[in-house]
C-alpha positions in Angstrom: 93.3 99.9 126.6 91.8 99.1 123.3 93.4 97.0 120.6 95.1 99.2 117.9 93.6 99.2 114.5 95.4 97.8 111.5 96.0 101.5 110.4 97.6 102.2 113.8 99.9 99.2 113.4 100.7 100.2 109.8 101.6 103.7 111.1 103.9 102.2 113.8 105.6 100.1 111.2 106.2 103.1 109.0 107.6 105.1 111.9 110.0 102.2 112.8 111.2 101.9 109.2 111.8 105.6 109.0 113.7 105.5 112.3 115.9 102.8 110.9 116.6 104.9 107.8 117.4 107.9 110.1 119.9 105.8 112.1 121.6 104.6 108.8 121.7 108.2 107.5 123.2 109.6 110.8 125.7 106.8 110.9 126.8 107.5 107.4 127.2 111.2 108.2 129.3 110.4 111.4 131.6 108.1 109.4 132.1 110.7 106.7 133.1 113.3 109.3 135.7 111.1 111.0 139.4 111.6 110.3 141.2 108.9 108.3 143.3 107.7 111.2 143.4 104.4 113.0 141.2 105.8 115.8 138.8 107.2 113.2 138.6 103.8 111.5 138.0 102.1 114.8 135.2 104.5 115.6 133.7 104.1 112.1 133.7 100.3 112.5 132.1 100.5 115.9 129.4 103.0 114.6 128.6 100.6 111.8 128.2 97.7 114.2 126.0 99.6 116.5 123.9 100.9 113.6 123.4 97.4 112.2 122.4 96.1 115.6 119.9 98.9 116.2 118.4 98.6 112.7 118.2 94.8 113.0 116.2 95.2 116.3 113.9 97.8 114.6 113.3 95.4 111.7 112.5 92.6 114.1 109.9 94.7 115.9 108.5 95.9 112.6 108.2 92.3 111.4 106.4 91.3 114.6 104.0 94.2 114.2 103.3 93.1 110.6 102.5 89.6 111.8 100.3 91.0 114.5 98.5 93.2 112.0 98.0 90.2 109.6 96.7 88.1 112.5 94.2 90.9 113.5 93.0 91.3 109.9 92.6 87.5 109.6 90.6 87.4 112.9 88.4 90.2 111.7 87.7 88.4 108.4 86.8 85.2 110.3 84.6 87.1 112.7 82.8 88.9 109.8 82.3 85.6 107.9 80.8 83.9 111.0 78.3 86.8 111.4 77.1 86.6 107.8 
């Protein structure tokens, strides 16, 4: 398996960020559709918590990918400077 390019990693980061936005959008729509009852409030609160947990995990992975991409770019710069 070959190492992904920085463009590959950038694409993965963009996909993850859009997925996080999708989760937030869907959660907002679910909450809007819930009835204003004690059960509806409970479900809305739980949906918010789950959404926050999922988006936080996505952001963590995206940050790790950004660091990996930066490390790869730095290694490539060093490799090029050693060859010149």
